[in-house]
C-alpha positions as CSV (number, residue, x, y, z in Angstrom):
1,M,0.0,0.0,0.0
2,S,1.4,3.3,-1.1
3,G,2.1,6.3,1.3
4,L,-0.6,8.4,-0.5
5,T,-3.3,5.8,0.1
6,I,-2.4,5.6,3.8
7,A,-2.5,9.4,4.1
8,I,-6.0,9.5,2.4
9,W,-7.4,6.9,4.9
10,I,-5.9,8.8,7.8
11,S,-7.4,12.0,6.6
12,I,-10.8,10.4,6.2
13,L,-10.6,9.0,9.7
14,V,-9.6,12.3,11.3
15,H,-12.4,14.2,9.5
16,A,-15.0,11.6,10.6
17,V,-13.9,12.0,14.2
18,I,-14.1,15.8,14.0
19,L,-17.5,15.8,12.4
20,S,-18.9,13.5,15.1
21,I,-18.0,15.9,17.9
22,Q,-20.9,18.2,18.9
23,F,-20.9,21.2,21.2
24,Q,-24.0,22.3,23.1
25,P,-24.0,25.3,25.5
26,E,-25.2,24.8,29.1
27,L,-28.5,26.7,29.1
28,K,-28.7,26.7,32.9
29,K,-25.4,28.7,33.3
30,L,-26.6,31.2,30.6
31,Q,-30.0,31.6,32.4
32,D,-28.3,32.2,35.8
33,K,-26.3,35.1,34.3
34,L,-29.4,36.9,32.9
35,P,-30.5,39.9,34.9
36,V,-34.0,39.7,36.5
37,L,-36.5,42.5,36.9
38,E,-39.5,41.8,39.1
39,V,-42.7,43.6,37.9
40,F,-45.9,43.0,39.9
41,L,-49.4,43.1,38.3
42,V,-52.0,45.1,40.2
43,N,-55.7,45.2,39.5
44,A,-56.3,48.7,40.9
45,K,-54.7,52.1,40.3
46,T,-54.8,55.6,41.9
47,M,-54.3,59.1,40.5
48,S,-51.6,59.9,43.0
49,K,-48.1,58.6,42.6
50,P,-46.4,57.1,45.7
51,E,-43.4,59.1,46.9
52,N,-41.3,56.1,47.8
53,A,-42.4,53.2,45.5
54,E,-41.6,49.7,46.9
55,I,-42.2,47.7,43.8
56,Y,-42.6,48.1,40.0
57,A,-46.1,47.7,38.5
58,Q,-48.0,48.6,35.4
59,A,-49.9,51.4,37.1
60,N,-49.6,53.7,40.1
61,L,-51.1,52.4,43.3
62,D,-50.9,54.4,46.5
63,R,-53.1,52.7,49.1
64,G,-53.0,51.1,52.5
65,G,-53.9,47.6,53.7
66,N,-55.1,46.4,57.0
67,T,-51.7,45.2,58.3
68,E,-48.7,47.2,59.5
69,Q,-46.2,44.6,58.2
70,D,-44.3,45.2,54.9
71,R,-46.1,42.5,52.8
72,K,-46.4,42.0,49.1
73,L,-48.9,39.1,48.7
74,K,-48.4,37.0,45.7
75,S,-47.5,33.4,44.8
76,A,-44.5,32.2,46.7
77,L,-43.7,29.7,43.9
78,P,-41.1,30.3,41.0
79,A,-42.1,30.0,37.4
80,I,-42.4,26.4,36.4
81,K,-40.7,25.2,33.2
82,Q,-43.4,22.8,32.2
83,Q,-46.0,22.1,29.6
84,K,-49.1,24.3,29.5
85,T,-51.4,23.3,32.3
86,D,-54.9,24.7,33.0
87,F,-56.0,25.3,36.5
88,T,-59.5,26.2,37.6
89,V,-60.2,28.3,40.7
90,K,-62.9,26.7,42.8
91,P,-65.8,29.1,43.2
92,S,-66.5,30.2,46.8
93,A,-69.3,28.3,48.5
94,T,-72.5,30.2,48.9
95,L,-73.2,30.9,52.6
96,K,-76.5,29.5,53.8
97,E,-79.0,32.0,54.9
98,S,-80.3,31.4,58.4
99,A,-81.5,33.3,61.4
100,K,-78.1,33.1,63.0
101,A,-76.5,34.9,60.0
102,A,-78.6,38.0,60.7
103,K,-77.0,38.3,64.1
104,K,-73.4,38.5,62.8
105,T,-71.8,41.9,63.2
106,A,-70.3,43.7,60.2
107,D,-66.8,42.9,61.6
108,E,-67.4,39.2,61.7
109,Q,-68.7,39.2,58.1
110,E,-65.6,41.0,57.0
111,L,-63.2,38.6,58.7
112,Q,-65.1,35.7,57.1
113,R,-64.7,37.1,53.6
114,V,-60.9,37.6,54.2
115,A,-60.6,34.0,55.5
116,L,-62.5,32.7,52.5
117,L,-60.2,34.6,50.1
118,E,-57.0,33.3,51.8
119,K,-58.3,29.7,51.6
120,Q,-59.2,30.0,47.9
121,A,-55.7,31.3,47.1
122,Q,-54.0,28.6,49.2
123,E,-55.9,25.9,47.3
124,L,-54.6,27.2,44.0
125,M,-51.1,27.5,45.3
126,T,-51.3,23.8,46.4
127,Q,-52.3,22.7,42.9
128,I,-49.3,24.6,41.5
129,A,-46.9,23.1,44.0
130,S,-48.0,19.6,43.3
131,T,-47.4,20.0,39.5
132,Q,-44.0,21.6,40.2
133,K,-42.9,18.6,42.3
134,V,-43.8,16.1,39.5
135,D,-42.2,18.1,36.7
136,S,-39.1,18.8,38.8
137,K,-38.5,15.1,39.3
138,F,-38.9,14.5,35.6
139,A,-36.5,17.3,34.7
140,Q,-33.8,15.9,37.0
141,T,-34.1,12.5,35.4
142,A,-33.9,13.9,31.9
143,S,-30.9,16.1,32.7
144,A,-28.9,13.1,34.1
145,K,-28.8,11.4,30.7
146,E,-26.0,12.7,28.6
147,P,-26.6,12.7,24.8
148,E,-24.5,10.1,22.9
149,A,-22.3,11.6,20.2
150,G,-23.8,11.4,16.7
151,T,-27.1,9.8,17.8
152,Q,-29.2,12.8,19.0
153,Q,-32.0,13.8,16.6
154,A,-32.9,17.4,16.0
155,S,-36.5,16.8,17.3
156,K,-35.1,16.1,20.8
157,K,-33.4,19.5,21.2
158,L,-34.8,22.1,23.6
159,D,-37.7,24.0,22.1
160,M,-37.3,27.6,23.2
161,H,-40.9,28.3,22.1
162,D,-42.3,25.7,24.5
163,I,-40.2,27.0,27.3
164,T,-41.4,30.5,26.7
165,A,-45.0,29.4,26.5
166,A,-44.7,27.5,29.8
167,A,-43.2,30.6,31.5
168,L,-46.0,32.8,30.2
169,E,-48.6,30.4,31.5
170,M,-47.0,30.4,35.0
171,D,-47.0,34.2,34.9
172,R,-50.7,34.1,34.1
173,L,-51.4,31.8,37.1
174,E,-49.3,34.0,39.5
175,A,-51.1,37.1,38.3
176,L,-54.4,35.3,39.0
177,I,-53.3,34.7,42.6
178,S,-52.1,38.2,43.0
179,K,-55.4,39.5,41.6
180,Q,-57.4,37.5,44.1
181,Q,-55.3,38.7,47.1
182,D,-55.1,42.3,45.9
183,E,-58.5,42.9,47.5
184,Y,-57.1,41.7,50.8
185,Q,-53.8,43.7,50.6
186,K,-54.6,46.9,48.7
187,R,-58.3,47.5,49.6
188,P,-59.2,50.8,51.2
189,K,-58.7,50.9,55.0
190,K,-62.1,50.3,56.6
191,K,-63.4,50.5,60.1
192,F,-66.8,49.4,61.3
193,I,-68.4,51.3,64.2
194,G,-71.4,50.1,66.3
195,A,-73.6,52.0,68.5
196,R,-71.5,51.4,71.6
197,T,-68.2,52.8,70.3
198,K,-66.0,54.3,73.0
199,E,-63.3,55.9,70.8
200,Y,-63.7,59.7,71.1
201,R,-62.8,60.8,67.6
202,Y,-65.2,58.2,66.0
203,A,-68.0,58.8,68.6
204,L,-68.2,62.5,67.7
205,Y,-68.5,61.8,64.0
206,V,-71.1,59.0,64.4
207,E,-73.2,61.2,66.8
208,A,-73.3,64.0,64.3
209,W,-74.2,61.5,61.5
210,R,-77.0,60.1,63.7
211,Q,-78.6,63.5,64.4
212,K,-78.6,64.4,60.7
213,V,-80.1,61.1,59.7
214,E,-82.9,61.2,62.3
215,K,-83.7,64.8,61.4
216,I,-83.9,64.1,57.6
217,G,-85.8,60.8,58.3
218,N,-88.5,62.5,60.5
219,L,-89.0,65.3,57.9
220,N,-89.3,62.7,55.1
221,Y,-91.1,59.9,57.0
222,P,-92.6,57.4,54.4
223,E,-96.2,58.2,53.7
224,A,-96.8,54.5,52.8
225,A,-95.8,53.5,56.3
226,K,-98.2,56.0,57.8
227,S,-101.2,55.0,55.7
228,L,-100.6,51.2,56.2
229,K,-99.7,51.6,59.9
230,L,-96.3,49.9,59.4
231,Y,-93.7,49.9,62.2
232,G,-90.7,47.8,63.1
233,Q,-86.9,47.6,63.4
234,L,-84.1,46.9,61.0
235,Q,-80.4,46.8,61.3
236,M,-78.4,48.6,58.5
237,T,-74.7,49.3,57.9
238,V,-73.9,52.6,56.0
239,S,-70.3,52.9,54.7
240,I,-69.1,56.5,54.2
241,K,-66.0,57.6,52.3
242,S,-63.6,60.1,53.7
243,D,-65.1,62.9,51.6
244,G,-68.5,62.3,53.1
245,T,-70.1,60.5,50.2
246,I,-71.8,57.1,50.5
247,D,-69.8,54.0,49.6
248,S,-72.4,51.4,50.2
249,I,-75.7,50.6,52.1
250,E,-76.4,47.1,53.4
251,I,-79.4,45.8,55.3
252,N,-78.1,43.4,57.9
253,R,-81.4,42.4,59.3
254,S,-84.7,43.2,57.6
255,S,-87.7,44.7,59.3
256,G,-90.0,42.3,57.5
257,H,-91.5,45.1,55.5
258,K,-89.9,46.1,52.2
259,I,-91.5,49.6,52.5
260,L,-89.6,50.3,55.7
261,D,-86.3,48.8,54.4
262,E,-86.4,50.9,51.2
263,A,-87.4,54.0,53.2
264,A,-84.4,53.6,55.5
265,K,-82.1,53.5,52.4
266,R,-83.8,56.5,50.8
267,I,-83.4,58.5,54.0
268,V,-79.6,57.8,54.1
269,E,-79.3,58.9,50.4
270,L,-81.4,62.1,51.1
271,A,-79.1,63.1,54.0
272,A,-75.9,62.7,51.9
273,P,-73.3,64.0,51.6
274,Y,-72.2,63.9,55.1
275,A,-69.3,65.8,56.8
276,K,-65.8,65.0,55.7
277,F,-63.6,62.9,58.1
278,P,-61.6,64.9,60.6
279,D,-57.8,64.8,60.0
280,D,-57.1,62.3,62.8
281,V,-59.8,59.9,61.4
282,R,-58.7,60.4,57.8
283,K,-55.1,59.3,58.7
284,E,-56.4,55.9,59.9
285,V,-59.3,54.9,57.7
286,D,-60.6,55.5,54.1
287,I,-64.1,54.2,54.7
288,L,-66.1,54.2,57.9
289,G,-68.9,51.7,58.3
290,I,-71.7,52.7,60.8
291,T,-74.0,49.9,62.0
292,R,-77.2,51.1,63.7
293,T,-80.7,49.7,64.5
294,W,-83.4,51.8,62.8
295,T,-86.8,51.9,64.6
296,F,-90.0,53.1,62.8
297,T,-92.3,53.7,65.8
298,K,-96.1,53.6,66.1
299,E,-96.0,57.4,66.6
300,D,-94.7,57.7,63.0
301,S,-91.2,58.8,64.0
302,L,-87.7,57.5,63.3
303,A,-85.0,56.7,65.9
304,T,-81.6,55.0,65.5
305,G,-79.8,53.2,68.3
306,E,-78.0,50.0,69.3
């Protein structure tokens, strides 16, 4: 065999070895070096811009919660690199109406709504955590297998489109959790006051509100109640904003007569707007809920009390 022939075979063998070698970058190292910017999605906004912003968001939000701790409630789970998965938020169970429910105070009903919201968010986070555990185990098994040289097919390579789609799906789920809990964290600061309040700054405002409501109510006593000789008691919560306008009116316990219930609501609306909150009250609350018992007497007069 001539020297030229041997050189040709050696050249072919060397080229075959070189062509069989493949280089693949380590995606994990590249991902670790990428800078991360956290942006929170909020489902509310305000006209005022916070002086010292704590987080980045798509809109200005300058509100207070009902906790003194520095909390930013959202999903505590990282984005899952997985296939697209659909989750369904379980609807909250409808509370059964009963005689006992009418006796609950406005504060107890508010705490119950908060507890229901936290339970709903926790159920969704548990579903996400279960899926993350299964896919994490699968990812560790797949990464342990090194590809054999020259045998990997192009279809088995990482599909960046699928990875991006999975990350976007996780962002959607995390935004859903944050949206549900935003009511708990960023809702206006509320305080509910009953007839037996002892706090001086609130007592003065509530007393002025009571006098105005009773005066307007007696001047505009419902004619239908007079003609039909209707009388009775009802319990109602009136929520007032800091500027004196009405936020909401809720009948906690009906009088048994729709005419009297509607008359009480109409009297509250006729007496509005009310006085603005004093400075010391405005610093603590955005909405003040006043719960009183309204009595339409046999003498065709209105009185509010405990």
